[in-house]
C-alpha positions in Angstrom: -14.2 166.2 -27.6 -14.5 167.3 -31.3 -11.3 169.5 -32.1 -10.8 168.8 -35.7 -12.1 170.2 -38.9 -13.6 167.0 -40.1 -15.1 166.0 -36.6 -17.3 169.0 -36.6 -17.7 169.2 -40.1 -19.1 165.2 -40.1 -21.1 166.5 -36.9 -23.0 169.5 -38.9 -23.6 167.2 -42.0 -25.2 164.8 -39.5 -27.5 167.5 -38.4 -28.3 168.7 -41.8 -29.2 165.1 -42.8 -31.3 164.7 -39.7 -33.6 167.6 -40.9 -33.7 165.6 -44.6 -31.2 168.0 -46.0 -33.7 171.4 -45.8 -32.5 173.9 -47.9 -35.5 176.2 -48.3 -34.0 177.7 -51.6 -33.0 174.6 -53.1 -35.5 171.6 -52.1 -34.1 169.7 -55.0 -31.0 168.6 -53.1 -32.8 166.4 -50.9 -34.2 164.5 -53.5 -31.2 164.1 -55.3 -29.3 163.0 -52.1 -32.0 160.9 -50.9 -32.2 158.9 -54.5 -28.6 158.5 -54.6 -28.5 157.0 -51.0 -31.4 154.4 -52.3 -32.2 154.3 -55.9 -35.1 152.2 -57.1 -34.2 148.6 -58.1 -30.9 146.7 -57.9 -27.6 147.6 -59.9 -25.2 150.2 -59.0 -25.2 152.4 -56.0 -22.8 154.9 -54.4 -21.1 153.2 -51.7 -21.6 154.8 -48.0 -18.2 157.0 -48.0 -19.0 158.3 -51.3 -22.4 159.2 -50.1 -20.7 161.0 -46.8 -18.5 162.7 -49.5 -21.4 164.0 -51.7 -23.4 165.3 -48.5 -20.4 166.8 -47.0 -19.7 168.5 -50.6 -23.2 169.5 -50.9 -23.1 171.0 -47.2 -20.5 173.1 -47.6 -22.2 174.4 -50.9 -25.3 175.2 -49.8 -25.6 175.5 -46.1 -22.2 176.9 -45.9 -21.8 178.7 -48.8 -18.9 177.7 -50.4 -16.6 179.7 -48.0 -12.9 180.3 -48.1 -11.1 177.6 -45.9 -10.7 180.4 -43.1 -13.9 181.3 -43.1 -15.1 177.6 -42.6 -12.9 177.1 -39.7 -13.9 180.5 -38.2 -17.7 178.8 -38.8 -17.1 175.7 -37.6 -14.7 176.3 -34.8 -15.6 179.3 -33.5 -13.5 179.2 -30.3 -10.2 180.5 -30.2 -8.5 178.0 -28.3 -10.1 174.7 -30.1 -9.5 176.6 -33.3 -5.6 176.9 -32.8 -5.5 173.0 -31.9 -7.5 172.4 -34.8 -4.9 174.3 -37.3 -2.3 172.4 -35.5 -0.5 175.8 -33.8 0.2 174.3 -30.5 3.8 176.0 -29.7 3.7 178.0 -26.8 5.2 181.2 -28.8 2.3 181.1 -31.2 -0.3 181.0 -28.1 1.0 184.1 -26.6 1.3 186.0 -29.4 -2.6 185.0 -30.1 -3.2 186.1 -26.6 -1.4 189.4 -26.5 -2.7 190.3 -30.2 -5.3 188.0 -31.8 -6.2 185.3 -34.2 -6.9 187.8 -36.9 -2.8 188.9 -36.5 -1.4 185.5 -36.3 -3.4 184.8 -39.5 -2.3 188.2 -41.3 1.5 187.2 -40.1 1.6 183.8 -41.0 0.6 185.6 -44.6 3.5 187.9 -44.4 6.2 187.4 -42.2 8.5 184.8 -43.7 10.6 184.0 -41.1 7.8 183.5 -38.8 6.7 181.0 -41.2 9.8 179.1 -41.8 10.3 179.5 -38.1 7.1 177.1 -37.0 7.1 175.6 -40.1 3.8 177.0 -41.5 4.2 176.8 -45.1 1.3 174.5 -45.5 -0.8 176.7 -43.4 0.2 179.6 -45.4 -0.7 178.7 -48.9 -4.2 177.5 -47.4 -4.7 181.2 -46.0 -3.4 182.7 -49.3 -5.6 181.1 -51.9 -7.9 183.5 -53.0 -10.9 181.1 -53.7 -12.2 177.9 -51.7 -10.1 174.8 -51.8 -11.1 171.7 -50.4 -9.6 168.0 -50.7 -12.3 164.8 -50.3 -9.9 162.5 -49.4 -11.4 158.6 -49.9 -9.0 155.5 -49.0 -7.8 153.6 -52.2 -10.5 151.6 -54.0 -13.3 153.7 -52.1 -14.4 155.0 -55.9 -13.1 158.5 -56.2 -14.0 158.3 -60.1 -17.5 157.6 -59.3 -17.3 160.0 -56.5 -16.1 162.8 -59.0 -19.0 161.8 -61.5 -21.6 162.0 -58.9 -20.2 165.5 -58.3 -20.7 166.4 -61.5 -23.8 165.2 -62.2 -25.9 166.5 -59.3 -24.0 170.0 -59.9 -25.5 169.7 -63.4 -28.9 168.6 -62.6 -28.9 171.5 -59.9 -27.9 173.9 -62.6 -30.8 172.4 -64.8 -33.5 172.9 -62.0 -31.8 176.4 -61.1 -30.8 177.9 -64.1 -30.3 181.2 -62.2 -28.6 179.5 -59.1 -24.8 179.4 -58.1 -24.3 176.2 -59.8 -21.4 174.3 -62.4 -22.5 174.3 -65.5 -19.1 173.2 -66.9 -16.5 170.8 -65.2 -12.9 170.4 -66.1 -11.5 167.3 -64.2 -7.4 167.1 -64.1 -5.3 163.8 -64.2 -1.6 163.7 -62.8 -0.6 161.9 -66.1 -1.6 160.0 -69.1 -2.0 156.4 -67.1 -4.4 158.1 -64.6 -6.7 160.1 -67.8 -7.2 156.3 -69.0 -8.5 155.1 -65.7 -10.9 158.4 -65.8 -12.6 156.8 -68.9 -14.7 155.3 -66.3 -16.7 158.9 -65.7 -18.3 157.8 -69.3 -19.3 154.7 -68.2 -21.1 155.6 -65.1 -25.0 154.7 -64.6 -25.7 158.2 -64.0 -29.5 157.2 -64.0 -28.3 155.6 -60.5 -27.1 158.5 -59.0 -30.1 161.2 -60.4 -33.7 160.5 -60.1 -35.4 159.9 -63.5 -37.0 163.1 -63.3 -33.3 165.1 -63.1 -31.5 162.3 -64.9 -33.3 162.9 -68.4 -32.2 166.4 -68.9 -28.7 165.6 -67.5 -28.4 163.0 -70.1 -29.8 165.1 -73.1 -27.1 168.1 -71.9 -24.1 166.5 -71.0 -21.1 166.4 -73.0 -17.6 164.6 -72.4 -14.1 165.4 -73.6 -11.2 163.6 -72.9 -8.2 165.8 -74.6 -6.1 163.5 -76.8 -2.4 164.0 -77.7 -1.5 165.8 -80.7 -4.7 167.6 -80.5 -4.0 171.5 -80.3 -7.4 172.7 -79.3 -10.0 170.9 -77.1 -13.2 169.9 -79.5 -15.8 171.7 -77.6 -18.0 174.4 -78.6 -16.9 177.7 -77.4 -19.2 179.3 -74.7 -21.3 176.0 -74.4 -22.7 174.3 -70.9 -22.2 171.2 -69.5 -19.4 170.0 -70.6 -17.0 167.7 -68.7 -13.4 167.9 -69.9 -11.0 165.8 -68.6 -7.4 166.5 -69.2 -3.6 166.9 -67.5 -2.0 169.6 -66.7 0.6 168.9 -69.8 -2.3 169.4 -72.4 -3.6 172.5 -71.0 -0.7 174.7 -72.3 1.6 174.0 -74.9 4.8 176.6 -74.6 5.1 178.3 -77.5 8.9 177.5 -77.9 7.7 173.8 -78.9 5.2 175.0 -81.6 6.8 174.6 -85.0 6.8 176.8 -88.0 5.0 174.3 -90.0 2.2 174.0 -87.5 1.1 177.5 -88.1 0.9 177.2 -92.0 1.8 179.9 -94.7 -1.1 182.6 -93.2 1.2 184.3 -91.0 4.2 186.9 -92.1 7.4 186.6 -90.4 6.8 189.6 -87.9 3.6 187.9 -86.4 5.3 184.5 -85.9 5.6 185.2 -82.4 2.1 186.5 -81.7 0.5 183.5 -83.8 2.9 180.9 -81.3 1.2 182.3 -78.4 -1.8 182.0 -79.7 -1.7 178.7 -81.1 0.1 177.5 -77.6 -2.9 178.6 -75.8 -5.8 177.3 -77.9 -6.7 174.6 -75.0 -6.6 177.2 -72.6 -9.0 179.5 -74.4 -11.2 176.8 -75.0 -11.6 176.3 -71.4 -11.5 179.8 -70.2 -14.6 180.2 -72.8 -16.8 178.0 -71.0 -18.7 179.6 -68.3 -19.6 178.5 -64.8 
């Protein structure tokens, strides 16, 4: 019996695979996934776990319409008792509350009742419920090729955006690394043979459009054209926001009067954030 989210999701993805990735509005996704699984000739090829993750990503995007995690649970696990199991809500008090009220009432209480959350250790579930945007984690074992998977997701999103300019597809990508060591390892993103992920027809416009930027120490800004598309920006959180208190007067030059210094500090501190915010989609 499938009672976990990933099991239910795997079953749905298998059914979609068996239907040749049918999406009437966006048929190119089938071409993308078929090529990524078995590109012509020899050379680099995504491994089976990477393909499964990429299929799952696109199933969530196009078949489930990128739902909030709660809506994903509702869609895949409609039976109330199974949903409680999948969410790890097995305490008898919680089950009784749902029977007396409803699942919606329980989820609402988890969002608002601090004592209830503390008593039943539901902090992680609350964090999931209170996010106002879809948030997923694709968990692959060490050595399975997560960096290549990141590249594959971005490349296929950009390819879909180029194929369907008015569609709901990513046209800029921001990749976070947890530190300077990791950001160096992510330079692999620039060396991925994307022609082994995208078919020749889709690879050519992708290769002509994509721009990869790695943020560097000492730069106040991110060297991207404001408002442009098909950028991949690789950075870490420390480089996105420089606190204004760390900006020295000498960094600002002589352009500002004393009364304007605080505003100038804030503006310089947020140049990188402004660059990111200017990039659409």
